PDB file of N, CA, C, O and CB in Angstrom:
ATOM      1  N   MET A   1     253.721  54.506 169.713  1.00  0.00           N
ATOM      2  CA  MET A   1     252.959  55.486 170.291  1.00  0.00           C
ATOM      3  C   MET A   1     252.149  54.665 171.312  1.00  0.00           C
ATOM      4  O   MET A   1     251.974  53.447 171.271  1.00  0.00           O
ATOM      5  CB  MET A   1     252.105  56.305 169.240  1.00  0.00           C
ATOM      6  N   VAL A   2     251.614  55.652 172.370  1.00  0.00           N
ATOM      7  CA  VAL A   2     251.000  55.749 173.265  1.00  0.00           C
ATOM      8  C   VAL A   2     249.758  56.539 173.253  1.00  0.00           C
ATOM      9  O   VAL A   2     249.803  57.719 173.603  1.00  0.00           O
ATOM     10  CB  VAL A   2     251.735  56.029 173.993  1.00  0.00           C
ATOM     11  N   VAL A   3     248.694  56.014 172.896  1.00  0.00           N
ATOM     12  CA  VAL A   3     247.939  57.033 173.109  1.00  0.00           C
ATOM     13  C   VAL A   3     246.446  56.791 174.453  1.00  0.00           C
ATOM     14  O   VAL A   3     246.109  55.627 174.670  1.00  0.00           O
ATOM     15  CB  VAL A   3     247.490  57.337 171.511  1.00  0.00           C
ATOM     16  N   GLY A   4     245.996  57.484 174.916  1.00  0.00           N
ATOM     17  CA  GLY A   4     245.030  56.915 176.054  1.00  0.00           C
ATOM     18  C   GLY A   4     243.972  58.337 175.975  1.00  0.00           C
ATOM     19  O   GLY A   4     244.200  59.374 175.350  1.00  0.00           O
ATOM     20  N   LYS A   5     242.841  58.029 176.764  1.00  0.00           N
ATOM     21  CA  LYS A   5     241.658  58.773 177.306  1.00  0.00           C
ATOM     22  C   LYS A   5     241.285  58.650 178.504  1.00  0.00           C
ATOM     23  O   LYS A   5     241.194  57.567 179.081  1.00  0.00           O
ATOM     24  CB  LYS A   5     240.631  58.554 176.719  1.00  0.00           C
ATOM     25  N   SER A   6     240.960  60.060 179.135  1.00  0.00           N
ATOM     26  CA  SER A   6     241.332  59.936 180.530  1.00  0.00           C
ATOM     27  C   SER A   6     239.584  60.614 180.986  1.00  0.00           C
ATOM     28  O   SER A   6     239.222  61.783 180.854  1.00  0.00           O
ATOM     29  CB  SER A   6     243.071  61.019 181.054  1.00  0.00           C
ATOM     30  N   VAL A   7     238.918  59.679 181.424  1.00  0.00           N
ATOM     31  CA  VAL A   7     237.242  59.732 181.649  1.00  0.00           C
ATOM     32  C   VAL A   7     236.930  60.094 183.092  1.00  0.00           C
ATOM     33  O   VAL A   7     236.536  59.408 184.036  1.00  0.00           O
ATOM     34  CB  VAL A   7     236.461  58.198 181.338  1.00  0.00           C
ATOM     35  N   PRO A   8     237.270  61.561 182.954  1.00  0.00           N
ATOM     36  CA  PRO A   8     236.925  62.313 184.640  1.00  0.00           C
ATOM     37  C   PRO A   8     235.459  61.993 184.852  1.00  0.00           C
ATOM     38  O   PRO A   8     234.782  61.554 183.923  1.00  0.00           O
ATOM     39  CB  PRO A   8     237.114  64.310 184.778  1.00  0.00           C
ATOM     40  N   GLU A   9     234.996  62.192 185.973  1.00  0.00           N
ATOM     41  CA  GLU A   9     233.633  61.806 186.520  1.00  0.00           C
ATOM     42  C   GLU A   9     232.567  63.208 186.234  1.00  0.00           C
ATOM     43  O   GLU A   9     231.390  63.218 185.873  1.00  0.00           O
ATOM     44  CB  GLU A   9     233.817  61.394 188.339  1.00  0.00           C
ATOM     45  N   ASP A  10     233.302  64.105 186.487  1.00  0.00           N
ATOM     46  CA  ASP A  10     233.260  65.484 186.866  1.00  0.00           C
ATOM     47  C   ASP A  10     233.255  66.477 185.820  1.00  0.00           C
ATOM     48  O   ASP A  10     232.898  67.649 185.933  1.00  0.00           O
ATOM     49  CB  ASP A  10     234.299  65.756 187.666  1.00  0.00           C
ATOM     50  N   ARG A  11     233.692  65.881 184.777  1.00  0.00           N
ATOM     51  CA  ARG A  11     233.757  66.885 183.053  1.00  0.00           C
ATOM     52  C   ARG A  11     233.866  65.705 181.951  1.00  0.00           C
ATOM     53  O   ARG A  11     233.742  64.486 182.074  1.00  0.00           O
ATOM     54  CB  ARG A  11     235.566  68.160 182.778  1.00  0.00           C
ATOM     55  N   GLU A  12     234.121  66.451 180.919  1.00  0.00           N
ATOM     56  CA  GLU A  12     234.212  65.696 179.300  1.00  0.00           C
ATOM     57  C   GLU A  12     235.624  65.090 179.608  1.00  0.00           C
ATOM     58  O   GLU A  12     236.464  65.363 180.465  1.00  0.00           O
ATOM     59  CB  GLU A  12     234.207  66.943 177.625  1.00  0.00           C
ATOM     60  N   ASN A  13     235.576  64.114 178.540  1.00  0.00           N
ATOM     61  CA  ASN A  13     236.603  63.056 178.608  1.00  0.00           C
ATOM     62  C   ASN A  13     237.777  63.834 177.905  1.00  0.00           C
ATOM     63  O   ASN A  13     237.430  64.651 177.052  1.00  0.00           O
ATOM     64  CB  ASN A  13     236.149  61.568 177.838  1.00  0.00           C
ATOM     65  N   ARG A  14     239.164  63.679 178.161  1.00  0.00           N
ATOM     66  CA  ARG A  14     240.398  64.178 177.563  1.00  0.00           C
ATOM     67  C   ARG A  14     240.900  63.281 176.935  1.00  0.00           C
ATOM     68  O   ARG A  14     240.924  62.240 177.592  1.00  0.00           O
ATOM     69  CB  ARG A  14     241.322  64.670 178.352  1.00  0.00           C
ATOM     70  N   TYR A  15     241.504  63.161 175.519  1.00  0.00           N
ATOM     71  CA  TYR A  15     242.991  62.911 175.083  1.00  0.00           C
ATOM     72  C   TYR A  15     244.011  63.065 175.015  1.00  0.00           C
ATOM     73  O   TYR A  15     244.322  64.235 174.791  1.00  0.00           O
ATOM     74  CB  TYR A  15     243.234  62.886 174.591  1.00  0.00           C
ATOM     75  N   PHE A  16     245.122  62.091 175.145  1.00  0.00           N
ATOM     76  CA  PHE A  16     246.495  62.766 174.917  1.00  0.00           C
ATOM     77  C   PHE A  16     247.223  61.386 174.268  1.00  0.00           C
ATOM     78  O   PHE A  16     246.778  60.266 174.016  1.00  0.00           O
ATOM     79  CB  PHE A  16     247.319  63.473 176.529  1.00  0.00           C
ATOM     80  N   GLY A  17     248.534  61.993 174.122  1.00  0.00           N
ATOM     81  CA  GLY A  17     249.243  60.953 173.475  1.00  0.00           C
ATOM     82  C   GLY A  17     251.094  61.327 173.786  1.00  0.00           C
ATOM     83  O   GLY A  17     251.610  62.357 174.222  1.00  0.00           O
ATOM     84  N   CYS A  18     251.650  60.173 173.402  1.00  0.00           N
ATOM     85  CA  CYS A  18     253.301  60.531 173.353  1.00  0.00           C
ATOM     86  C   CYS A  18     253.489  59.444 172.464  1.00  0.00           C
ATOM     87  O   CYS A  18     252.606  58.654 172.128  1.00  0.00           O
ATOM     88  CB  CYS A  18     254.353  60.473 174.889  1.00  0.00           C
ATOM     89  N   VAL A  19     254.906  59.431 172.023  1.00  0.00           N
ATOM     90  CA  VAL A  19     255.904  58.752 171.563  1.00  0.00           C
ATOM     91  C   VAL A  19     257.414  58.330 172.439  1.00  0.00           C
ATOM     92  O   VAL A  19     258.565  58.762 172.487  1.00  0.00           O
ATOM     93  CB  VAL A  19     256.115  59.508 170.477  1.00  0.00           C
ATOM     94  N   PRO A  20     256.617  57.227 173.067  1.00  0.00           N
ATOM     95  CA  PRO A  20     257.959  56.857 174.238  1.00  0.00           C
ATOM     96  C   PRO A  20     259.319  56.991 173.165  1.00  0.00           C
ATOM     97  O   PRO A  20     260.018  58.003 173.213  1.00  0.00           O
ATOM     98  CB  PRO A  20     257.847  54.807 175.086  1.00  0.00           C
ATOM     99  N   THR A  21     259.519  56.246 172.519  1.00  0.00           N
ATOM    100  CA  THR A  21     260.883  56.521 171.724  1.00  0.00           C
ATOM    101  C   THR A  21     261.560  57.438 171.066  1.00  0.00           C
ATOM    102  O   THR A  21     262.654  57.252 170.532  1.00  0.00           O
ATOM    103  CB  THR A  21     260.971  55.973 171.007  1.00  0.00           C
ATOM    104  N   VAL A  22     260.782  58.715 171.085  1.00  0.00           N
ATOM    105  CA  VAL A  22     260.887  59.900 170.964  1.00  0.00           C
ATOM    106  C   VAL A  22     260.989  61.003 172.181  1.00  0.00           C
ATOM    107  O   VAL A  22     261.843  61.875 172.337  1.00  0.00           O
ATOM    108  CB  VAL A  22     259.974  60.058 170.241  1.00  0.00           C
ATOM    109  N   ASP A  23     260.067  60.749 172.833  1.00  0.00           N
ATOM    110  CA  ASP A  23     260.251  61.529 173.899  1.00  0.00           C
ATOM    111  C   ASP A  23     261.412  61.284 175.098  1.00  0.00           C
ATOM    112  O   ASP A  23     261.823  60.167 175.412  1.00  0.00           O
ATOM    113  CB  ASP A  23     259.032  61.512 174.409  1.00  0.00           C
ATOM    114  N   ASP A  24     261.734  62.199 175.538  1.00  0.00           N
ATOM    115  CA  ASP A  24     262.973  62.281 176.383  1.00  0.00           C
ATOM    116  C   ASP A  24     262.127  61.285 177.801  1.00  0.00           C
ATOM    117  O   ASP A  24     262.703  60.318 178.300  1.00  0.00           O
ATOM    118  CB  ASP A  24     263.577  64.307 176.774  1.00  0.00           C
ATOM    119  N   ARG A  25     261.187  61.595 178.116  1.00  0.00           N
ATOM    120  CA  ARG A  25     260.523  61.809 179.426  1.00  0.00           C
ATOM    121  C   ARG A  25     259.334  60.932 179.370  1.00  0.00           C
ATOM    122  O   ARG A  25     258.492  61.161 180.238  1.00  0.00           O
ATOM    123  CB  ARG A  25     260.125  63.333 179.712  1.00  0.00           C
ATOM    124  N   PRO A  26     259.040  59.809 178.391  1.00  0.00           N
ATOM    125  CA  PRO A  26     257.551  59.642 178.446  1.00  0.00           C
ATOM    126  C   PRO A  26     256.809  59.324 179.624  1.00  0.00           C
ATOM    127  O   PRO A  26     255.682  59.791 179.792  1.00  0.00           O
ATOM    128  CB  PRO A  26     257.211  58.720 177.638  1.00  0.00           C
ATOM    129  N   LYS A  27     257.353  58.569 180.450  1.00  0.00           N
ATOM    130  CA  LYS A  27     256.381  58.591 182.035  1.00  0.00           C
ATOM    131  C   LYS A  27     256.018  60.074 182.756  1.00  0.00           C
ATOM    132  O   LYS A  27     254.887  60.182 183.230  1.00  0.00           O
ATOM    133  CB  LYS A  27     257.385  57.729 183.380  1.00  0.00           C
ATOM    134  N   ARG A  28     256.808  61.051 182.840  1.00  0.00           N
ATOM    135  CA  ARG A  28     256.731  62.041 183.477  1.00  0.00           C
ATOM    136  C   ARG A  28     255.634  62.837 182.618  1.00  0.00           C
ATOM    137  O   ARG A  28     254.797  63.597 183.105  1.00  0.00           O
ATOM    138  CB  ARG A  28     258.071  62.618 183.705  1.00  0.00           C
ATOM    139  N   ARG A  29     255.757  62.587 181.501  1.00  0.00           N
ATOM    140  CA  ARG A  29     254.960  63.523 180.342  1.00  0.00           C
ATOM    141  C   ARG A  29     253.143  63.108 180.528  1.00  0.00           C
ATOM    142  O   ARG A  29     252.183  63.874 180.611  1.00  0.00           O
ATOM    143  CB  ARG A  29     255.668  62.966 178.400  1.00  0.00           C
ATOM    144  N   ILE A  30     253.199  61.559 180.548  1.00  0.00           N
ATOM    145  CA  ILE A  30     251.928  60.956 180.727  1.00  0.00           C
ATOM    146  C   ILE A  30     251.263  61.377 182.147  1.00  0.00           C
ATOM    147  O   ILE A  30     250.053  61.427 182.370  1.00  0.00           O
ATOM    148  CB  ILE A  30     252.110  59.403 180.607  1.00  0.00           C
ATOM    149  N   PHE A  31     252.378  61.689 183.119  1.00  0.00           N
ATOM    150  CA  PHE A  31     252.071  61.615 184.467  1.00  0.00           C
ATOM    151  C   PHE A  31     251.428  63.416 184.887  1.00  0.00           C
ATOM    152  O   PHE A  31     250.668  63.890 185.732  1.00  0.00           O
ATOM    153  CB  PHE A  31     253.677  61.029 185.356  1.00  0.00           C
ATOM    154  N   GLU A  32     252.218  63.927 183.797  1.00  0.00           N
ATOM    155  CA  GLU A  32     251.546  65.307 183.698  1.00  0.00           C
ATOM    156  C   GLU A  32     250.443  65.869 183.358  1.00  0.00           C
ATOM    157  O   GLU A  32     249.704  66.752 183.791  1.00  0.00           O
ATOM    158  CB  GLU A  32     252.003  65.857 183.159  1.00  0.00           C
ATOM    159  N   ILE A  33     250.514  64.905 182.170  1.00  0.00           N
ATOM    160  CA  ILE A  33     249.090  65.372 181.537  1.00  0.00           C
ATOM    161  C   ILE A  33     247.581  64.749 182.450  1.00  0.00           C
ATOM    162  O   ILE A  33     246.443  65.214 182.519  1.00  0.00           O
ATOM    163  CB  ILE A  33     249.078  64.660 179.757  1.00  0.00           C
ATOM    164  N   LEU A  34     248.091  63.751 182.944  1.00  0.00           N
ATOM    165  CA  LEU A  34     246.999  63.081 183.958  1.00  0.00           C
ATOM    166  C   LEU A  34     246.958  64.143 185.268  1.00  0.00           C
ATOM    167  O   LEU A  34     245.921  64.343 185.900  1.00  0.00           O
ATOM    168  CB  LEU A  34     247.539  61.317 184.517  1.00  0.00           C
ATOM    169  N   ARG A  35     247.904  64.620 185.498  1.00  0.00           N
ATOM    170  CA  ARG A  35     247.841  65.614 187.006  1.00  0.00           C
ATOM    171  C   ARG A  35     247.285  67.028 186.444  1.00  0.00           C
ATOM    172  O   ARG A  35     246.494  67.753 187.050  1.00  0.00           O
ATOM    173  CB  ARG A  35     249.675  65.924 187.896  1.00  0.00           C
ATOM    174  N   GLY A  36     247.770  67.247 185.347  1.00  0.00           N
ATOM    175  CA  GLY A  36     246.860  68.461 184.963  1.00  0.00           C
ATOM    176  C   GLY A  36     245.201  68.018 184.685  1.00  0.00           C
ATOM    177  O   GLY A  36     244.262  68.788 184.891  1.00  0.00           O
ATOM    178  N   GLN A  37     245.135  67.330 184.436  1.00  0.00           N
ATOM    179  CA  GLN A  37     243.641  66.701 184.435  1.00  0.00           C
ATOM    180  C   GLN A  37     242.534  66.381 185.485  1.00  0.00           C
ATOM    181  O   GLN A  37     241.356  66.026 185.435  1.00  0.00           O
ATOM    182  CB  GLN A  37     243.775  65.603 183.995  1.00  0.00           C
ATOM    183  N   GLY A  38     243.725  66.755 186.756  1.00  0.00           N
ATOM    184  CA  GLY A  38     242.715  66.635 187.812  1.00  0.00           C
ATOM    185  C   GLY A  38     243.333  65.365 188.722  1.00  0.00           C
ATOM    186  O   GLY A  38     242.886  65.286 189.867  1.00  0.00           O
ATOM    187  N   LEU A  39     244.216  64.473 188.350  1.00  0.00           N
ATOM    188  CA  LEU A  39     245.107  63.107 188.888  1.00  0.00           C
ATOM    189  C   LEU A  39     245.007  63.830 190.172  1.00  0.00           C
ATOM    190  O   LEU A  39     245.160  65.050 190.241  1.00  0.00           O
ATOM    191  CB  LEU A  39     246.916  62.639 188.203  1.00  0.00           C
ATOM    192  N   ARG A  40     244.662  62.816 191.543  1.00  0.00           N
ATOM    193  CA  ARG A  40     245.150  62.948 192.893  1.00  0.00           C
ATOM    194  C   ARG A  40     245.521  61.899 193.416  1.00  0.00           C
ATOM    195  O   ARG A  40     245.288  60.786 192.945  1.00  0.00           O
ATOM    196  CB  ARG A  40     244.362  63.447 193.704  1.00  0.00           C
ATOM    197  N   MET A  41     246.289  62.174 194.697  1.00  0.00           N
ATOM    198  CA  MET A  41     247.052  61.173 194.945  1.00  0.00           C
ATOM    199  C   MET A  41     246.183  60.080 195.904  1.00  0.00           C
ATOM    200  O   MET A  41     245.317  60.286 196.753  1.00  0.00           O
ATOM    201  CB  MET A  41     248.356  61.747 195.558  1.00  0.00           C
ATOM    202  N   ASN A  42     246.761  58.894 195.425  1.00  0.00           N
ATOM    203  CA  ASN A  42     245.635  57.732 195.769  1.00  0.00           C
ATOM    204  C   ASN A  42     244.333  57.600 195.019  1.00  0.00           C
ATOM    205  O   ASN A  42     243.406  56.900 195.425  1.00  0.00           O
ATOM    206  CB  ASN A  42     245.166  57.896 197.165  1.00  0.00           C
ATOM    207  N   GLN A  43     244.315  58.082 194.259  1.00  0.00           N
ATOM    208  CA  GLN A  43     243.231  58.294 193.389  1.00  0.00           C
ATOM    209  C   GLN A  43     243.197  56.734 192.541  1.00  0.00           C
ATOM    210  O   GLN A  43     244.306  56.251 192.312  1.00  0.00           O
ATOM    211  CB  GLN A  43     243.528  59.777 192.363  1.00  0.00           C
ATOM    212  N   ASP A  44     242.089  56.022 192.121  1.00  0.00           N
ATOM    213  CA  ASP A  44     241.730  54.762 191.789  1.00  0.00           C
ATOM    214  C   ASP A  44     241.975  55.408 190.155  1.00  0.00           C
ATOM    215  O   ASP A  44     241.460  56.422 189.685  1.00  0.00           O
ATOM    216  CB  ASP A  44     240.068  54.087 192.440  1.00  0.00           C
ATOM    217  N   LEU A  45     242.922  54.464 189.500  1.00  0.00           N
ATOM    218  CA  LEU A  45     243.363  54.741 187.865  1.00  0.00           C
ATOM    219  C   LEU A  45     243.017  53.046 187.275  1.00  0.00           C
ATOM    220  O   LEU A  45     243.285  51.984 187.836  1.00  0.00           O
ATOM    221  CB  LEU A  45     245.510  55.332 187.636  1.00  0.00           C
ATOM    222  N   VAL A  46     242.581  53.199 186.432  1.00  0.00           N
ATOM    223  CA  VAL A  46     242.611  52.071 185.559  1.00  0.00           C
ATOM    224  C   VAL A  46     242.690  52.461 184.089  1.00  0.00           C
ATOM    225  O   VAL A  46     242.173  53.341 183.400  1.00  0.00           O
ATOM    226  CB  VAL A  46     241.420  51.234 185.799  1.00  0.00           C
ATOM    227  N   PHE A  47     243.820  51.128 183.814  1.00  0.00           N
ATOM    228  CA  PHE A  47     244.554  51.033 182.463  1.00  0.00           C
ATOM    229  C   PHE A  47     244.041  50.122 181.466  1.00  0.00           C
ATOM    230  O   PHE A  47     244.301  48.921 181.542  1.00  0.00           O
ATOM    231  CB  PHE A  47     245.909  50.641 182.653  1.00  0.00           C
ATOM    232  N   LEU A  48     243.582  50.433 180.863  1.00  0.00           N
ATOM    233  CA  LEU A  48     243.027  49.307 179.561  1.00  0.00           C
ATOM    234  C   LEU A  48     244.013  49.409 178.834  1.00  0.00           C
ATOM    235  O   LEU A  48     244.317  50.502 178.358  1.00  0.00           O
ATOM    236  CB  LEU A  48     241.625  49.595 178.601  1.00  0.00           C
ATOM    237  N   THR A  49     244.725  48.293 178.592  1.00  0.00           N
ATOM    238  CA  THR A  49     245.982  47.964 177.308  1.00  0.00           C
ATOM    239  C   THR A  49     245.983  46.745 176.590  1.00  0.00           C
ATOM    240  O   THR A  49     245.049  45.950 176.491  1.00  0.00           O
ATOM    241  CB  THR A  49     247.470  47.910 177.860  1.00  0.00           C
ATOM    242  N   ASP A  50     246.835  46.687 176.218  1.00  0.00           N
ATOM    243  CA  ASP A  50     247.258  45.207 175.213  1.00  0.00           C
ATOM    244  C   ASP A  50     247.685  44.265 175.307  1.00  0.00           C
ATOM    245  O   ASP A  50     247.714  43.315 174.524  1.00  0.00           O
ATOM    246  CB  ASP A  50     247.900  45.149 174.454  1.00  0.00           C
ATOM    247  N   GLY A  51     248.334  44.484 176.924  1.00  0.00           N
ATOM    248  CA  GLY A  51     249.221  43.643 177.475  1.00  0.00           C
ATOM    249  C   GLY A  51     250.670  43.671 177.594  1.00  0.00           C
ATOM    250  O   GLY A  51     251.400  42.962 178.286  1.00  0.00           O
ATOM    251  N   GLY A  52     250.983  44.714 176.713  1.00  0.00           N
ATOM    252  CA  GLY A  52     252.226  44.923 176.702  1.00  0.00           C
ATOM    253  C   GLY A  52     253.010  45.363 177.831  1.00  0.00           C
ATOM    254  O   GLY A  52     252.784  46.515 178.201  1.00  0.00           O
ATOM    255  N   ASP A  53     253.868  44.712 178.453  1.00  0.00           N
ATOM    256  CA  ASP A  53     254.934  45.042 179.399  1.00  0.00           C
ATOM    257  C   ASP A  53     255.431  46.465 179.631  1.00  0.00           C
ATOM    258  O   ASP A  53     255.618  47.011 180.719  1.00  0.00           O
ATOM    259  CB  ASP A  53     256.011  44.329 179.022  1.00  0.00           C
ATOM    260  N   ASN A  54     255.637  47.038 178.231  1.00  0.00           N
ATOM    261  CA  ASN A  54     256.117  48.039 178.338  1.00  0.00           C
ATOM    262  C   ASN A  54     255.455  49.400 178.703  1.00  0.00           C
ATOM    263  O   ASN A  54     255.928  50.412 179.220  1.00  0.00           O
ATOM    264  CB  ASN A  54     256.620  48.016 177.434  1.00  0.00           C
ATOM    265  N   LEU A  55     254.191  49.090 178.259  1.00  0.00           N
ATOM    266  CA  LEU A  55     252.964  50.124 178.923  1.00  0.00           C
ATOM    267  C   LEU A  55     252.834  50.492 180.345  1.00  0.00           C
ATOM    268  O   LEU A  55     252.694  51.547 180.963  1.00  0.00           O
ATOM    269  CB  LEU A  55     251.623  49.546 178.717  1.00  0.00           C
ATOM    270  N   GLN A  56     252.978  48.656 180.778  1.00  0.00           N
ATOM    271  CA  GLN A  56     252.423  48.560 182.017  1.00  0.00           C
ATOM    272  C   GLN A  56     253.555  49.416 183.032  1.00  0.00           C
ATOM    273  O   GLN A  56     253.171  50.177 183.920  1.00  0.00           O
ATOM    274  CB  GLN A  56     252.169  46.897 182.386  1.00  0.00           C
ATOM    275  N   VAL A  57     254.890  49.171 182.757  1.00  0.00           N
ATOM    276  CA  VAL A  57     256.372  49.924 183.360  1.00  0.00           C
ATOM    277  C   VAL A  57     256.252  51.543 183.349  1.00  0.00           C
ATOM    278  O   VAL A  57     256.644  52.286 184.249  1.00  0.00           O
ATOM    279  CB  VAL A  57     257.852  49.510 182.259  1.00  0.00           C
ATOM    280  N   LEU A  58     255.523  51.990 181.938  1.00  0.00           N
ATOM    281  CA  LEU A  58     255.164  53.127 181.553  1.00  0.00           C
ATOM    282  C   LEU A  58     254.407  53.996 182.501  1.00  0.00           C
ATOM    283  O   LEU A  58     254.643  55.181 182.735  1.00  0.00           O
ATOM    284  CB  LEU A  58     254.546  52.936 180.500  1.00  0.00           C
ATOM    285  N   VAL A  59     253.389  53.193 183.060  1.00  0.00           N
ATOM    286  CA  VAL A  59     252.267  54.000 183.859  1.00  0.00           C
ATOM    287  C   VAL A  59     252.367  53.292 185.052  1.00  0.00           C
ATOM    288  O   VAL A  59     251.318  53.421 185.684  1.00  0.00           O
ATOM    289  CB  VAL A  59     250.685  54.015 183.253  1.00  0.00           C
ATOM    290  N   ASP A  60     253.147  52.628 185.604  1.00  0.00           N
ATOM    291  CA  ASP A  60     253.252  52.037 186.728  1.00  0.00           C
ATOM    292  C   ASP A  60     253.833  53.076 187.790  1.00  0.00           C
ATOM    293  O   ASP A  60     254.878  53.686 187.566  1.00  0.00           O
ATOM    294  CB  ASP A  60     254.044  50.825 186.529  1.00  0.00           C
ATOM    295  N   GLY A  61     253.034  53.252 189.051  1.00  0.00           N
ATOM    296  CA  GLY A  61     253.272  54.041 190.204  1.00  0.00           C
ATOM    297  C   GLY A  61     253.202  55.444 190.186  1.00  0.00           C
ATOM    298  O   GLY A  61     253.889  56.352 190.655  1.00  0.00           O
ATOM    299  N   PHE A  62     252.024  55.355 189.410  1.00  0.00           N
ATOM    300  CA  PHE A  62     251.236  56.634 189.412  1.00  0.00           C
ATOM    301  C   PHE A  62     250.195  56.958 190.557  1.00  0.00           C
ATOM    302  O   PHE A  62     249.824  58.074 190.921  1.00  0.00           O
ATOM    303  CB  PHE A  62     250.497  56.660 188.166  1.00  0.00           C
ATOM    304  N   SER A  63     249.797  55.681 191.056  1.00  0.00           N
ATOM    305  CA  SER A  63     248.754  55.974 192.323  1.00  0.00           C
ATOM    306  C   SER A  63     249.073  54.595 192.410  1.00  0.00           C
ATOM    307  O   SER A  63     249.221  53.803 191.479  1.00  0.00           O
ATOM    308  CB  SER A  63     246.955  56.598 192.211  1.00  0.00           C
ATOM    309  N   PRO A  64     249.195  54.322 194.066  1.00  0.00           N
ATOM    310  CA  PRO A  64     248.579  52.776 194.588  1.00  0.00           C
ATOM    311  C   PRO A  64     247.643  51.952 194.069  1.00  0.00           C
ATOM    312  O   PRO A  64     247.816  50.748 193.884  1.00  0.00           O
ATOM    313  CB  PRO A  64     248.017  52.814 195.713  1.00  0.00           C
ATOM    314  N   CYS A  65     246.540  52.626 193.800  1.00  0.00           N
ATOM    315  CA  CYS A  65     245.158  52.431 193.811  1.00  0.00           C
ATOM    316  C   CYS A  65     244.923  52.014 192.032  1.00  0.00           C
ATOM    317  O   CYS A  65     243.887  52.128 191.377  1.00  0.00           O
ATOM    318  CB  CYS A  65     244.296  53.980 194.470  1.00  0.00           C
ATOM    319  N   THR A  66     246.134  51.564 191.631  1.00  0.00           N
ATOM    320  CA  THR A  66     246.617  51.432 189.759  1.00  0.00           C
ATOM    321  C   THR A  66     246.058  50.309 189.211  1.00  0.00           C
ATOM    322  O   THR A  66     246.774  49.322 189.378  1.00  0.00           O
ATOM    323  CB  THR A  66     248.377  51.199 189.350  1.00  0.00           C
ATOM    324  N   GLU A  67     244.663  50.019 188.396  1.00  0.00           N
ATOM    325  CA  GLU A  67     244.864  48.818 188.136  1.00  0.00           C
ATOM    326  C   GLU A  67     244.784  48.505 186.457  1.00  0.00           C
ATOM    327  O   GLU A  67     244.221  49.272 185.676  1.00  0.00           O
ATOM    328  CB  GLU A  67     243.894  48.097 188.988  1.00  0.00           C
ATOM    329  N   HIS A  68     245.482  47.181 186.033  1.00  0.00           N
ATOM    330  CA  HIS A  68     245.650  47.381 184.557  1.00  0.00           C
ATOM    331  C   HIS A  68     244.549  45.990 183.843  1.00  0.00           C
ATOM    332  O   HIS A  68     244.634  44.811 184.186  1.00  0.00           O
ATOM    333  CB  HIS A  68     247.620  47.229 184.112  1.00  0.00           C
ATOM    334  N   TYR A  69     243.945  46.337 183.205  1.00  0.00           N
ATOM    335  CA  TYR A  69     243.184  45.217 182.330  1.00  0.00           C
ATOM    336  C   TYR A  69     243.612  45.158 181.169  1.00  0.00           C
ATOM    337  O   TYR A  69     243.981  46.116 180.489  1.00  0.00           O
ATOM    338  CB  TYR A  69     241.793  45.345 182.157  1.00  0.00           C
ATOM    339  N   LEU A  70     243.584  43.701 180.772  1.00  0.00           N
ATOM    340  CA  LEU A  70     243.774  43.220 179.448  1.00  0.00           C
ATOM    341  C   LEU A  70     242.643  43.526 178.268  1.00  0.00           C
ATOM    342  O   LEU A  70     241.682  42.890 178.701  1.00  0.00           O
ATOM    343  CB  LEU A  70     243.926  41.778 179.616  1.00  0.00           C
ATOM    344  N   ASP A  71     242.221  44.124 177.054  1.00  0.00           N
ATOM    345  CA  ASP A  71     241.591  44.504 176.067  1.00  0.00           C
ATOM    346  C   ASP A  71     241.715  43.009 175.167  1.00  0.00           C
ATOM    347  O   ASP A  71     242.412  42.746 174.187  1.00  0.00           O
ATOM    348  CB  ASP A  71     242.223  45.930 175.471  1.00  0.00           C
ATOM    349  N   TRP A  72     240.909  42.314 175.801  1.00  0.00           N
ATOM    350  CA  TRP A  72     240.583  41.334 175.083  1.00  0.00           C
ATOM    351  C   TRP A  72     240.243  41.181 173.548  1.00  0.00           C
ATOM    352  O   TRP A  72     240.567  40.418 172.638  1.00  0.00           O
ATOM    353  CB  TRP A  72     239.770  41.010 175.670  1.00  0.00           C
ATOM    354  N   PHE A  73     239.311  42.443 173.735  1.00  0.00           N
ATOM    355  CA  PHE A  73     238.699  42.837 171.729  1.00  0.00           C
ATOM    356  C   PHE A  73     240.328  42.450 171.269  1.00  0.00           C
ATOM    357  O   PHE A  73     240.602  41.308 170.901  1.00  0.00           O
ATOM    358  CB  PHE A  73     238.029  45.339 171.076  1.00  0.00           C
ATOM    359  N   ARG A  74     241.255  43.424 171.329  1.00  0.00           N
ATOM    360  CA  ARG A  74     242.633  43.516 170.413  1.00  0.00           C
ATOM    361  C   ARG A  74     243.342  41.936 170.565  1.00  0.00           C
ATOM    362  O   ARG A  74     243.857  41.346 169.615  1.00  0.00           O
ATOM    363  CB  ARG A  74     243.866  44.923 171.118  1.00  0.00           C
ATOM    364  N   ALA A  75     243.274  41.522 171.630  1.00  0.00           N
ATOM    365  CA  ALA A  75     244.147  40.242 172.005  1.00  0.00           C
ATOM    366  C   ALA A  75     243.397  38.742 170.793  1.00  0.00           C
ATOM    367  O   ALA A  75     243.922  37.673 170.482  1.00  0.00           O
ATOM    368  CB  ALA A  75     243.819  39.873 174.196  1.00  0.00           C
ATOM    369  N   THR A  76     242.024  39.331 170.402  1.00  0.00           N
ATOM    370  CA  THR A  76     241.736  38.555 169.943  1.00  0.00           C
ATOM    371  C   THR A  76     241.537  38.621 168.417  1.00  0.00           C
ATOM    372  O   THR A  76     241.164  37.623 167.800  1.00  0.00           O
ATOM    373  CB  THR A  76     240.974  38.282 170.607  1.00  0.00           C
TER     374      THR A  76
END
């Protein structure tokens, strides 16, 4: 399961989720959720992950300004 929280500057936070092994197109679903929340092309995106390669592949390409950070709290 992939869960996330969108933290836009101009409105309240929103949460989303999907199950990549069940969803036919999980990458598209996450992209559409973010786009529906106001994602713009070339917008800075930051993903805080547990370091799993599958998640990086899932969100790669949403924006050329995407950064991935490892959640060290989870890793320890």
